[in-house]
C-alpha positions in Angstrom: -11.2 44.2 20.4 -11.9 40.5 20.2 -10.2 38.6 17.4 -12.2 36.3 15.2 -12.1 32.6 16.2 -9.6 30.6 14.3 -11.2 28.3 11.7 -9.7 24.8 11.7 -8.2 23.5 8.5 -10.5 21.0 6.8 -8.6 17.9 5.6 -10.0 15.1 3.4 -8.4 11.7 2.8 -9.2 9.8 -0.3 -8.7 6.3 -1.7 -9.7 2.7 -1.7 -9.5 2.7 2.1 -11.4 0.3 4.4 -12.0 -2.0 1.5 -9.9 -5.0 2.8 -6.5 -4.0 1.6 -4.2 -3.7 4.7 -1.5 -1.8 2.8 -3.9 1.0 1.8 -5.2 1.2 5.4 -1.7 1.3 6.7 -0.9 4.3 4.5 -4.0 6.0 5.9 -3.0 5.2 9.5 0.5 6.8 8.9 -1.1 10.0 7.5 -3.6 10.2 10.3 -0.6 9.9 12.8 1.1 12.8 11.0 -2.1 14.9 11.1 -2.6 14.3 14.8 1.0 15.3 15.5 1.4 18.3 13.2 -2.2 19.5 12.7 -4.0 18.5 15.8 -6.9 21.0 15.2 -7.6 19.8 11.7 -11.0 18.5 11.0 -10.6 15.2 9.1 -12.9 13.0 7.1 -12.7 10.5 4.2 -14.1 9.7 0.8 -13.3 6.0 0.5 -14.2 2.5 -0.6 -15.2 1.2 2.9 -16.6 4.2 4.9 -18.1 2.0 7.7 -14.8 0.4 8.3 -12.8 3.7 8.2 -15.2 5.4 10.6 -15.2 2.5 13.1 -11.5 1.9 13.0 -10.1 5.4 12.8 -12.9 7.5 14.3 -13.4 9.9 11.4 -16.5 10.6 9.4 -16.4 8.8 6.0 -18.4 8.9 2.8 -18.8 6.2 0.2 -16.5 6.7 -2.8 -19.1 5.7 -5.4 -22.8 6.5 -5.6 -23.5 3.2 -7.3 -23.2 0.5 -4.6 -22.4 -2.3 -7.2 -19.4 -0.5 -8.6 -17.0 -3.4 -8.0 -19.4 -6.1 -9.2 -19.3 -7.3 -12.8 -22.2 -5.7 -14.6 -23.9 -8.2 -17.0 -27.5 -7.2 -17.0 -28.9 -4.0 -18.6 -30.0 -2.6 -15.2 -26.5 -3.0 -13.7 -24.8 -1.5 -16.7 -27.2 1.5 -16.6 -26.6 1.9 -12.9 -22.9 1.9 -13.4 -23.1 4.4 -16.2 -25.4 6.7 -14.2 -23.1 6.4 -11.2 -20.2 7.8 -13.2 -22.2 10.9 -13.9 -23.5 11.3 -10.4 -20.0 10.9 -9.0 -18.8 14.0 -10.9 -21.2 16.1 -8.8 -20.6 14.1 -5.5 -16.8 14.2 -5.8 -16.7 17.9 -6.6 -19.1 18.7 -3.7 -16.9 16.7 -1.3 -13.7 18.3 -2.5 -15.2 21.8 -2.2 -15.7 21.3 1.5 -12.0 21.0 2.2 -8.9 23.1 2.3 -6.6 20.1 1.7 -7.2 16.6 0.3 -4.5 13.9 0.8 -4.3 10.7 -1.2 -2.2 8.6 1.2 0.3 6.3 -0.5 -1.1 3.3 -2.4 -0.3 2.5 -6.0 -2.8 5.0 -7.3 -0.8 5.9 -10.4 0.0 2.3 -11.6 -1.7 -0.7 -13.2 0.5 -3.5 -12.0 -2.7 -5.4 -11.1 -5.8 -5.7 -13.3 -7.5 -2.3 -13.6 -10.2 -0.7 -15.7 -9.9 3.0 -16.6 -13.4 3.8 -15.6 -12.8 2.4 -12.1 -10.3 4.0 -9.7 -8.4 6.0 -12.4 -11.6 7.8 -13.2 -12.3 8.5 -9.6 -8.9 9.9 -9.0 -9.2 12.1 -12.0 -12.5 13.5 -10.7 -10.8 14.3 -7.4 -7.7 16.0 -8.8 -9.6 17.9 -11.5 -12.1 19.1 -8.9 -9.3 20.3 -6.6 -7.7 22.3 -9.5 -11.1 23.9 -10.5 -12.3 24.7 -6.9 -9.0 25.8 -5.4 -8.6 22.8 -3.0 -5.0 21.7 -2.6 -4.7 18.0 -3.5 -1.6 16.1 -2.4 -0.5 12.7 -3.7 1.7 11.6 -0.9 4.2 8.8 -1.2 2.2 7.2 -4.1 3.3 4.4 -6.4 3.3 4.7 -10.2 4.3 2.5 -13.1 4.2 2.6 -16.9 0.7 2.0 -18.2 -0.2 0.4 -21.5 -3.9 1.2 -21.7 -4.2 4.7 -23.4 -7.3 5.8 -21.5 -5.9 4.7 -18.1 -2.6 6.4 -18.9 -4.3 9.7 -19.9 -6.5 9.7 -16.7 -3.4 9.0 -14.5 -1.4 11.7 -16.3 -4.0 14.4 -15.9 -4.7 13.4 -12.3 -1.0 13.9 -11.5 -0.8 17.2 -13.3 -3.8 18.6 -11.4 -2.4 17.8 -8.0 -0.8 20.6 -6.0 1.8 18.3 -4.4 3.3 14.9 -5.5 5.8 12.6 -3.9 6.6 9.0 -4.7 7.6 5.8 -2.8 10.5 5.0 -5.2 12.5 6.4 -8.1 10.8 4.1 -10.5 7.4 5.7 -9.8 8.8 9.2 -10.4 10.5 8.0 -13.6 7.2 6.5 -14.8 5.3 9.7 -14.3 8.1 11.6 -16.1 7.8 9.1 -19.0 4.0 9.8 -19.1 4.7 13.5 -19.6 4.4 14.9 -16.1 6.9 17.5 -15.0 8.5 15.9 -11.9 11.4 18.4 -11.4 10.0 19.4 -8.0 8.7 16.0 -7.0 10.6 14.0 -4.3 11.0 10.4 -3.5 10.6 9.0 0.1 10.2 5.6 1.6 6.7 4.1 1.7 4.4 5.7 4.3 4.1 2.4 6.1 7.6 2.9 7.4 6.2 5.7 9.5 4.1 3.3 11.5 5.2 2.2 15.0 7.6 -0.6 14.9 7.0 -4.0 16.4 10.4 -5.4 17.8 11.5 -8.6 16.1 11.9 -11.7 18.3 15.5 -12.6 19.0 16.6 -15.5 16.7 16.7 -18.9 18.4 19.5 -21.5 18.2 17.3 -23.9 16.3 15.3 -23.2 13.1 12.1 -21.4 13.9 8.9 -20.5 12.2 8.7 -19.2 8.6 6.1 -16.6 7.7 4.7 -17.0 4.1 2.7 -14.1 2.7 0.4 -15.2 -0.1 -1.6 -13.4 -2.7 -4.5 -14.0 -5.0 -2.1 -13.4 -7.8 -3.2 -13.5 -11.5 -0.6 -11.3 -13.1 -0.9 -7.7 -14.1 -3.1 -5.6 -16.3 -1.3 -6.8 -19.4 -1.6 -10.5 -18.4 -5.4 -10.9 -18.7 -5.2 -13.5 -21.5 -3.1 -15.9 -19.3 -4.3 -14.9 -15.9 -5.5 -18.3 -14.9 -2.2 -20.0 -16.1 -0.2 -17.5 -14.0 -2.4 -18.1 -11.0 -2.1 -21.9 -11.2 1.7 -21.7 -11.5 1.9 -19.3 -8.5 -0.3 -21.4 -6.3 1.4 -24.7 -7.3 4.9 -23.4 -6.7 4.0 -21.7 -3.4 2.3 -24.9 -2.2 5.3 -27.0 -3.1 7.6 -24.6 -1.3 5.4 -24.7 1.9 5.3 -28.5 1.7 9.1 -28.6 1.5 9.4 -26.5 4.6 7.1 -28.8 6.5 9.1 -31.8 5.5 12.1 -30.1 7.1 10.1 -29.7 10.3 9.6 -25.9 10.0 6.4 -24.3 11.3 4.8 -22.2 8.6 2.5 -19.2 9.3 0.4 -18.1 6.3 -0.6 -14.4 6.1 -2.4 -12.3 3.6 -2.7 -8.6 2.8 -6.2 -8.4 1.3 -9.5 -10.1 1.9 -9.4 -11.6 -1.6 -6.3 -13.7 -0.6 -8.2 -16.0 1.7 -8.9 -18.7 -1.0 -5.2 -19.0 -1.6 -4.7 -19.7 2.1 -7.5 -22.3 2.1 -6.0 -24.0 -1.0 -2.5 -24.3 0.6 -3.9 -25.6 3.9 -6.0 -28.2 2.1 -3.1 -29.3 -0.1 -0.4 -29.6 2.6 -2.7 -30.7 5.5 -0.2 -30.5 8.3 -0.5 -29.1 11.9 2.8 -27.3 11.2 0.9 -25.0 8.8 -1.4 -22.4 10.3 -3.1 -19.2 9.1 -3.1 -15.8 10.7 -6.1 -13.5 10.8 -4.5 -10.0 10.5 -6.8 -7.0 10.6 -4.0 -4.4 10.2 -0.4 -3.9 9.2 0.4 -3.9 13.0 -1.0 -7.4 13.2 1.1 -8.4 10.2 4.2 -7.0 11.7 3.6 -9.0 14.9 3.4 -12.2 12.9 6.5 -11.4 10.9 8.4 -10.2 14.0 7.8 -13.7 15.5 9.3 -15.4 12.5 12.9 -16.4 11.7 12.4 -15.6 8.0 9.6 -14.2 5.7 8.8 -15.2 2.1 6.1 -12.8 0.8 4.4 -11.6 -2.3 2.2 -8.5 -1.6 4.1 -5.3 -1.5 3.0 -4.3 2.0 3.7 -7.8 3.3 7.3 -7.1 2.3 7.3 -3.7 4.0 6.0 -5.2 7.3 8.7 -7.9 7.3 11.5 -5.4 6.4 10.3 -2.9 8.9 10.5 -5.3 11.8 14.0 -6.4 10.6 13.2 -10.0 9.7 15.2 -11.4 6.8 12.9 -11.5 3.8 12.6 -13.1 0.4 10.3 -11.5 -2.1 8.0 -13.3 -4.5 8.2 -10.3 -6.8 5.4 -9.4 -9.2 6.3 -5.8 -10.1 9.2 -3.4 -10.3 8.1 -1.7 -7.1 8.9 -4.9 -5.1 12.3 -5.1 -6.7 13.0 -1.4 -5.9 11.9 -1.9 -2.3 14.2 -4.9 -1.8 17.1 -3.0 -3.3 16.4 0.0 -1.1 16.5 -2.2 2.0 19.7 -4.1 1.0 18.1 -7.4 -0.1 18.2 -7.1 -3.9 19.7 -10.6 -4.2 16.7 -12.2 -2.5 13.9 -12.0 -5.1 12.0 -14.7 -7.0 9.5 -14.1 -9.9 5.9 -14.5 -8.7 4.8 -15.4 -12.3 7.2 -18.3 -12.5 7.5 -19.8 -9.0 10.0 -22.7 -9.1 9.8 -24.4 -5.7 13.3 -26.0 -5.9 15.0 -22.7 -6.8 12.9 -20.8 -4.3 14.0 -23.2 -1.5 17.7 -22.8 -2.5 17.3 -19.0 -2.3 15.5 -19.3 1.1 18.4 -21.4 2.5 21.0 -18.9 1.2 19.0 -16.1 2.9 18.9 -17.9 6.2 22.7 -18.4 6.2 23.1 -14.6 6.2 20.4 -13.9 8.7 22.5 -12.1 11.4 24.2 -9.9 8.8 20.9 -9.0 7.1 19.2 -8.1 10.4 22.0 -5.5 11.0 21.5 -4.1 7.5 17.8 -3.8 8.0 18.2 -1.9 11.3 20.4 0.6 9.5 18.0 1.0 6.5 15.0 1.4 8.8 16.7 4.2 10.7 17.4 6.0 7.4 13.8 5.5 6.3 12.5 7.1 9.5 14.7 10.2 8.9 13.5 10.6 5.3 9.8 10.4 6.3 10.3 13.1 8.9 11.4 15.3 6.0 8.5 14.1 3.9 5.9 15.3 6.4 7.6 18.6 7.0 7.7 19.2 3.2 4.0 18.3 2.9 3.0 20.8 5.7 5.0 23.6 4.0 3.5 22.8 0.5 -0.2 22.5 1.2 -1.2 23.7 4.7 -2.0 27.3 5.6 0.7 28.9 7.7 -1.7 29.4 10.6 -2.1 25.6 10.9 1.5 24.5 11.2 2.8 22.9 14.4 6.2 23.8 15.9 9.1 22.0 14.2 10.0 20.0 17.3 6.6 18.2 17.1 7.3 16.8 13.7 9.8 14.1 14.3 8.7 10.5 13.8 9.5 8.2 16.7 10.1 4.5 16.6 8.5 2.4 19.3 11.2 0.9 21.5 
């Protein structure tokens, strides 16, 4: 008697992927690596912000997250407002239909349960709620994997985030603060675990050996205007951030240090242009990074990194380069503490170039010691993420689609 052919598990990945944010795409890349290693027969596709980019870069089918193509443009005319409103209704059906086609849906990393940057409840929080509620109603297992969370002031956003988390079959967080935030919002987190950010599962780019003379400094900049609660003074925060960062870069140039400017999102380019115009020195150049791997190469070539965006920090720490954080949220503080560099943080909302330069010089004096610390912390992160992926497989994948345990270990690139 011939047995019935095995039906491959259908896996969807969901989020603001392919939209220009390198951190989000790095989380997707880490999850795709896990799926290829542990679930090689899985059929994978995406519901995401930039489907063309995701399909071209990662070779998986992808569907646009929103029916209305102008979702992320400000609606000022009646037609645009009506289009957005209709889109919210159409997306209920579109999201549910997409979820129903899958056995498992993974939301890979990202700060999907936070509002540390400006955020409207009817934007991504609404989309995430549709996804998780559809999974609960239709029997599709939704997994929020290594996600970020933070306390949320807006009542509607907080409610959507809370119900999204409650509807998910599996939850894990990238730091203790995220789990604590969800507990504070009324989510039962007793069975939820904390693991390092998914980007630590990506292949490592070896750092360049430090030279005898002072070498290049990598400065990661951001189009920073504060958080969701800072809208009233967003422009003031941005001017202070840009002015302080520019003065810091100018001071490095006056010391004869080459400076490499990097970003983490397409929206950061105007900040790069403003600094280049203000400093106007051949010692200051800008990188064109298309992935976290590209960012890691830039940071591996530097003596020291000073960065704002969360995944800029991760890239620098992962390659073992001593790093100073221009911190804009508790998640950055938690990451720096986790990696043994809690003393090297500076507030992004109040950049003081003189104090930042003093912190930078103190960091460089301990460079050799901190490189050893980062090597140890990265090894620990790799071990924890191996456990994360094993736990995810056990929690949401059918028993017939689980690879042998020896295939699950993460491997660092030599």
